[in-house]
C-alpha angles and dihedrals in degrees: 000000000000092000091051092052092049090049092051091049092050092048090048092054093045091053091050091050091049092050093048094049093047096049092051096055111102110177116223112246133187090269088068086073095049116153144069115311119203135194108260093217101053105008094239119150109259104171141350119215117201130212090248090063095256126119144196133207126227092279089058092248102157120222113197122229089243089062094053119083122207108225092175138330088284103030129069135169128198124222087246091058101259114144128210125191124181123204092181142343090287106025134064149116134264122200113188117215110279096015118125098206127047120236113235108232136190131194119243 
């Protein structure tokens, strides 16, 4: 009987721990990186990321959030084939569809 009581107590605390950890996990989405991102070399605007998870390129062509796939917390790909990779909250790279080399970008 004592072993059963201990087992129930342990299972209860394990379930609480599992629920607490799960409810505190907020996955990073593209909106985390919202802002204007500029080319490091010449300071030109490359992309703008909006708080709703959408983005636009320098020609103001809007890409909806539903057209952007999250590969990981730091890597995203658009339906058109553009690729975004973030090294930090303010640094990353943008590779437009068809380009061979990524553009190093910084948020300002």
